C-alpha positions in Angstrom: -0.1 -0.1 -0.1 1.1 3.5 -0.7 0.7 4.6 2.7 3.5 2.2 4.1 6.2 4.4 2.3 5.3 7.2 4.2 5.8 8.1 7.9 2.9 7.6 10.7 2.1 10.6 12.6 4.2 11.7 15.5 6.2 14.5 17.3 9.4 13.8 18.3 9.8 17.3 19.7 6.4 16.9 22.3 7.9 13.4 23.4 11.2 15.0 24.2 9.4 18.2 26.1 7.4 15.7 27.9 10.1 13.6 29.0 12.1 17.0 30.6 8.8 18.3 32.3 8.9 14.9 34.3 12.7 14.8 35.1 12.6 18.6 36.0 9.6 18.2 38.3 9.2 15.2 40.3 5.3 15.6 40.8 4.1 16.5 37.3 3.7 12.8 36.6 0.3 13.0 38.5 -1.0 15.7 36.1 -0.9 13.2 33.2 -1.9 10.2 34.8 -5.9 10.5 33.6 -4.5 10.2 30.2 -3.3 6.6 30.8 0.0 7.2 28.4 2.3 3.8 28.1 5.8 3.3 26.3 4.0 2.3 23.5 2.4 5.8 22.9 5.9 6.8 22.2 7.2 7.0 18.4 11.0 7.2 19.4 11.5 3.8 21.2 14.3 5.1 23.3 11.7 7.6 24.7 9.1 4.9 25.4 11.6 3.5 27.2 12.6 6.1 29.3 9.1 6.9 30.0 8.0 3.4 31.1 11.0 3.8 33.5 9.6 7.1 35.0 5.8 5.3 35.2 7.6 2.5 37.4 9.1 5.4 39.6 5.7 6.9 39.6 4.0 4.0 40.9 6.6 3.3 43.5 5.9 6.6 44.8 10.0 7.3 44.4 11.6 10.7 43.2 11.7 11.2 39.6 15.2 12.8 38.5 18.4 12.2 36.1 19.6 10.3 38.9 16.5 8.2 39.7 15.7 7.9 36.0 19.4 6.6 35.1 19.5 4.3 37.8 16.5 2.4 37.0 17.6 2.0 33.6 20.8 0.7 34.4 18.9 -1.7 36.9 16.9 -2.9 33.9 19.9 -3.1 31.3 18.5 -0.6 29.1 21.0 2.6 30.0 23.5 1.7 26.8 20.2 1.0 24.7 18.9 4.5 25.4 22.4 6.5 24.5 23.6 6.5 28.1 23.5 9.2 30.8 24.5 11.7 27.9 21.6 11.5 26.2 19.0 11.3 29.4 20.8 14.6 30.1 19.8 16.4 27.0 16.2 15.8 27.7 16.1 18.3 30.4 18.0 20.5 29.0 16.2 22.9 27.3 13.1 22.2 29.8 13.0 25.2 32.1 9.4 24.2 34.1 6.8 21.8 33.6 4.0 24.2 33.0 2.9 22.9 29.9 3.4 19.1 30.5 -0.3 18.4 30.3 -0.2 19.9 26.0 2.6 18.1 25.5 1.2 14.9 26.8 -1.8 15.2 24.9 0.0 15.8 22.0 1.9 12.5 22.3 -1.3 10.6 22.9 -3.4 12.2 20.2 -0.5 11.1 17.5 -0.4 7.5 19.1 -4.4 7.3 18.5 -3.8 8.3 15.0 -1.4 5.6 14.6 -3.3 2.9 16.0 -6.0 4.2 13.8 -4.2 4.1 10.8 -2.6 0.9 11.6 -6.3 -0.6 12.0 -7.4 0.7 9.2 -4.5 -0.9 7.3 -5.4 -4.4 9.0 -9.0 -4.0 7.7 -7.8 -3.7 4.3 -5.4 -6.2 4.7 -7.8 -8.8 6.2 -10.7 -7.9 4.0 -9.3 -8.5 0.6 -8.2 -12.2 2.1 -11.4 -12.7 4.1 -13.1 -15.9 3.3 -15.5 -16.3 6.2 -18.8 -14.6 7.0 -19.1 -11.1 5.7 -21.3 -10.2 9.1 -18.8 -11.6 11.4 -16.2 -9.4 9.6 -18.4 -6.5 9.4 -18.6 -6.9 13.5 -14.7 -7.7 13.9 -14.2 -4.2 12.1 -16.7 -2.2 13.8 -15.4 -4.1 17.2 -11.7 -2.9 16.7 -12.6 0.9 15.6 -15.1 1.0 18.7 -12.3 -0.5 21.0 -10.4 2.8 20.2 -13.3 5.0 20.9 -13.5 3.4 24.4 -10.0 4.0 24.8 -9.9 7.3 24.3 -12.5 7.9 26.9 -11.2 5.6 29.6 -9.0 7.1 32.4 -10.2 10.3 32.3 -10.9 11.8 35.8 -13.7 14.7 36.3 -13.4 17.1 38.9 -16.3 17.5 41.4 -16.9 21.4 40.1 -17.1 20.4 37.0 -19.8 18.1 37.6 -21.5 20.1 39.7 -21.5 22.8 36.6 -23.6 20.0 34.5 -25.7 19.6 37.7 -26.4 23.5 37.8 -26.6 23.5 33.8 -29.4 20.7 34.1 -31.5 22.4 36.8 -31.5 25.8 34.5 -32.7 23.8 31.7 -36.1 25.8 30.9 -37.2 22.5 28.6 -37.9 20.9 32.2 -40.6 22.3 34.3 -40.5 21.9 38.2 -41.6 18.6 39.3 -40.8 17.1 36.1 -38.8 14.0 36.1 -35.4 13.8 34.1 -35.0 10.7 32.3 -37.6 9.3 30.0 -41.0 8.6 31.1 -42.2 5.0 31.9 -46.1 6.5 31.1 -47.2 5.2 34.4 -46.6 8.4 36.9 -46.7 6.1 40.0 -44.0 4.2 38.9 -42.0 7.4 37.7 -42.3 8.7 41.3 -40.1 6.0 42.3 -38.0 5.8 39.3 -37.7 9.2 38.7 -37.7 8.3 34.8 -35.4 5.9 33.1 -32.2 7.6 33.2 -29.1 7.4 30.7 -26.9 4.4 31.4 -29.2 2.5 33.6 -30.0 -1.3 33.5 -33.3 -1.6 34.2 -34.5 -5.3 35.2 -38.6 -6.3 34.7 -38.6 -10.0 36.1 -41.4 -12.2 36.4 -42.4 -15.9 36.0 -43.8 -17.0 32.5 -47.1 -15.3 31.9 -47.0 -12.9 34.4 -46.8 -9.7 31.8 -43.2 -8.6 32.0 -43.2 -8.5 28.3 -45.9 -6.3 28.3 -44.4 -4.0 30.8 -41.8 -3.7 28.9 -43.6 -3.0 25.7 -45.9 -0.7 27.3 -43.1 1.3 28.9 -41.2 1.7 25.6 -44.1 2.9 23.3 -45.3 5.1 26.4 -41.3 6.7 26.2 -41.5 6.9 22.5 -44.9 8.5 22.5 -44.0 10.9 24.9 -40.1 11.7 23.4 -40.5 10.8 19.9 -37.0 9.3 20.7 -35.8 6.2 18.7 -36.6 2.5 20.5 -34.9 -0.3 19.9 -36.8 -3.6 20.6 -34.9 -7.3 20.8 -37.5 -10.0 20.8 -35.6 -13.4 21.2 -39.1 -15.1 22.0 -41.8 -13.5 19.8 -42.0 -12.4 16.1 -42.1 -9.2 15.1 -45.3 -9.6 13.7 -46.7 -10.8 16.9 -45.1 -8.0 18.7 -46.5 -5.5 16.6 -50.0 -6.9 17.0 -49.6 -6.6 20.9 -48.5 -3.0 20.5 -51.6 -2.2 18.0 -54.0 -3.7 20.2 -52.6 -1.9 23.5 -53.1 1.4 21.3 -56.1 0.9 19.7 -58.0 -1.0 22.6 -59.0 -3.7 20.2 -59.0 -7.4 21.8 -56.1 -9.3 21.0 -58.2 -12.1 20.0 -59.8 -10.3 17.3 -56.8 -9.8 15.4 -56.2 -13.6 15.2 -60.0 -14.6 14.4 -60.8 -11.4 12.4 -63.8 -10.7 14.1 -63.8 -7.0 13.7 -66.5 -4.4 13.6 -67.0 -1.3 12.4 -65.9 0.6 15.5 -62.8 -1.8 15.9 -61.5 -1.1 12.3 -61.6 2.9 13.1 -59.9 2.7 16.4 -57.3 0.5 14.6 -56.6 2.9 11.8 -56.2 5.6 14.4 -53.8 3.5 16.1 -51.9 2.8 12.7 -51.5 6.4 12.0 -50.2 7.2 15.6 -47.7 4.2 15.7 -46.6 4.6 11.9 -44.8 7.7 13.0 -43.0 6.5 16.1 -39.4 5.5 15.5 -39.5 2.1 17.2 -37.4 -0.8 15.2 -37.8 -4.2 16.1 -35.1 -7.5 15.8 -37.0 -10.8 16.1 -33.7 -12.9 15.8 -33.4 -15.6 18.4 -29.9 -15.8 17.7 -28.9 -12.6 18.4 -25.8 -11.7 20.9 -25.0 -8.9 22.5 -22.1 -8.0 20.2 -25.0 -7.9 17.6 -27.3 -5.7 19.7 -24.4 -3.3 20.4 -23.6 -2.9 16.5 -27.1 -2.1 15.5 -27.6 0.2 18.3 -24.6 2.0 17.8 -25.7 2.8 14.2 -29.1 3.8 15.1 -27.6 6.5 17.7 -25.3 7.6 15.1 -27.8 8.5 12.7 -31.0 9.2 14.9 -30.1 9.1 18.5 -31.5 6.6 20.8 -33.9 6.7 23.6 -34.2 3.4 24.9 -33.2 -0.4 24.3 -35.6 -3.4 25.1 -34.1 -6.9 25.2 -36.7 -9.9 25.9 -35.3 -11.7 27.4 -31.7 -12.4 29.2 -32.0 -15.9 29.6 -32.7 -16.7 25.9 -29.7 -14.6 24.6 -26.8 -16.6 23.5 -23.3 -15.7 24.9 -20.9 -14.8 22.5 -17.8 -15.9 24.7 -16.6 -19.8 25.0 -17.7 -19.8 28.6 -18.8 -23.3 29.6 -21.1 -22.6 32.5 -24.5 -21.0 31.5 -24.4 -19.2 35.0 -21.0 -17.2 34.0 -22.3 -16.4 30.4 -25.3 -15.3 31.9 -23.1 -12.9 34.3 -21.0 -11.9 31.2 -24.0 -10.9 29.2 -25.3 -8.8 32.4 -22.3 -7.0 32.9 -22.2 -6.2 28.9 -25.5 -4.9 28.9 -24.6 -2.8 31.6 -21.6 -1.4 30.2 -23.3 -1.2 27.0 -26.1 1.1 28.8 -23.3 3.5 29.9 -21.5 3.5 26.4 -24.8 4.4 24.7 -25.8 6.7 27.2 -29.5 5.3 27.2 -31.5 3.0 29.6 -31.6 -0.8 28.6 -34.7 -2.5 30.0 -33.7 -6.2 30.2 -36.4 -8.9 31.1 -35.4 -11.8 32.8 -37.1 -14.8 34.4 -37.6 -15.8 38.0 -36.5 -19.2 39.2 -39.2 -21.5 40.3 -39.1 -20.5 43.7 -41.0 -17.6 43.3 -44.1 -19.9 42.5 -44.2 -21.6 45.6 -47.0 -20.8 48.1 -48.1 -17.8 46.2 -45.8 -15.8 47.9 -44.2 -12.6 46.3 -41.0 -12.8 44.1 -37.8 -11.1 45.7 -34.6 -10.2 43.8 -32.8 -13.5 44.8 -34.7 -15.5 42.5 -33.6 -14.2 39.5 -32.7 -17.1 37.3 -29.5 -18.4 36.6 -27.1 -15.7 37.9 -26.7 -13.6 40.9 -24.8 -11.3 38.4 -28.2 -9.7 37.3 -28.8 -8.4 40.5 -25.5 -6.7 41.3 -25.2 -5.5 38.0 -28.8 -3.9 37.6 -29.6 -0.3 38.8 -33.4 -1.0 38.6 -35.1 -4.4 39.2 -38.9 -4.8 38.9 -40.6 -8.2 39.7 -44.0 -8.3 38.3 -46.3 -10.3 40.6 -50.3 -11.5 39.7 -52.6 -12.8 42.4 -54.5 -14.5 39.8 -51.9 -16.6 38.4 -51.6 -18.1 41.9 -55.5 -18.0 42.9 -58.0 -18.8 40.1 -60.7 -17.5 41.9 -59.2 -13.9 42.3 -60.7 -11.7 39.6 -59.6 -8.6 40.5 -56.4 -8.5 38.2 -54.6 -6.4 40.0 -50.9 -6.6 39.5 -48.0 -5.5 41.8 -44.8 -4.2 40.3 -42.6 -4.4 43.3 -39.5 -2.6 43.2 -37.0 -4.5 44.4 -33.9 -2.5 43.9 -33.7 1.2 43.0 -30.1 3.1 42.8 -31.8 6.3 41.9 -34.7 6.3 44.4 -36.8 4.2 46.8 -38.0 0.9 47.0 -41.8 0.0 46.9 -44.9 -1.3 45.5 -46.8 -0.1 42.9 -50.4 -1.5 41.8 -51.7 -1.9 38.1 -54.3 -3.4 36.3 -54.0 -5.9 33.9 -55.6 -5.7 31.0 -55.1 -9.2 29.3 -57.3 -8.7 26.2 -54.7 -5.9 25.3 -52.0 -8.0 26.8 -51.1 -4.3 28.5 -50.8 -2.7 32.3 -53.0 0.4 33.1 -53.1 2.5 35.7 -55.8 2.2 38.8 -56.4 6.0 38.5 -56.7 8.0 35.7 -54.5 10.4 37.5 -51.6 8.0 37.4 -51.6 6.9 33.6 -49.6 6.7 30.6 -50.7 9.2 27.7 -53.5 6.3 26.9 -55.4 6.0 23.7 -58.8 7.3 23.5 -60.8 4.4 21.9 -64.0 5.5 20.3 -67.0 4.0 21.5 -70.1 2.8 19.8 -73.1 5.3 20.3 
């Protein structure tokens, strides 16, 4: 390739000046620690070797100067390799102070990132020219390589309390938010939002329940309500139901037409009017559904990164955790679930949006009709540790067939941002949805036309 004949980006003056600052000021290393510099970041091999010795001295809390650095180089057998004491002495000759050390360090790190980016791109081209496997696998590998560079650029940064407080004040003064209005995405259920204070960016929100309890319905209802209110894109990954079946559920919920009528085609004129109204409403909503049963966490990350880059991303819904396949070769299923759980949390932080992930409870939750607890999350205790919010769906009518009240309890068993508690909702099985017990507590509910 033509680029191989050109020198990669570097700045030897900045590298030399950075080392000079470290030699004239023993405490200057602390000022650049957040950049996570390594010897590989230096283009000149000798500068990299010297920096590695400086870094080692700093980690041992030892003084950094000409004498200690030469001593460390001698101990490693590297003094002659870098040019002897004379070369080390030249580094500090033209450096009067360490005032600009952070500026020099950023230049060095920036040039290093550019070199890594170029090398990665060259590797992609070379690999692509000879790749014989699946195209999708190659694309995922390429995307992961470049996204790794982005994450490395973000990592290690320290933020002062003063900077964080400025962000808090900025949010408080935001005229778009009215007094009493929640800061995150609304769930559509006001009583629930009083506990959760909105669905916050970076949160991993677990909705758990036994099969048939309505956990999918609650997750989808919350996603549709949030999209209706904010118009932000929603990504739904349904490993259990097909997109068509899920779409019917959403349409039934918004049209107020019984789910069974879609399967039996027993609509009346008023039903058709309500379906048409709901279709117009839903067709404008940026909701995307992936119903692949073989989707992995890297697949979800890849697709959501693309959505976020193109249009922004409001929320991710995954139905459900125990059906997800691991992309690693870890033999233990419990360990696989733990890895997926941790990956979901990291994805929420990376994409800066809430991720609702549905989870099953183990069979202990069915015994004696007792209310479920967070310790009954199936297959891994890591889910309980990673989650910011855990909501457990409990319906008395599933355990007691004589109970006809259809009142469901959403038990908030964990809530890092607020308090725990129980919110009662009405279960409407005919629409596969949850609704508030009081109109004052509800989502922007659709107004079904009534027969006259």
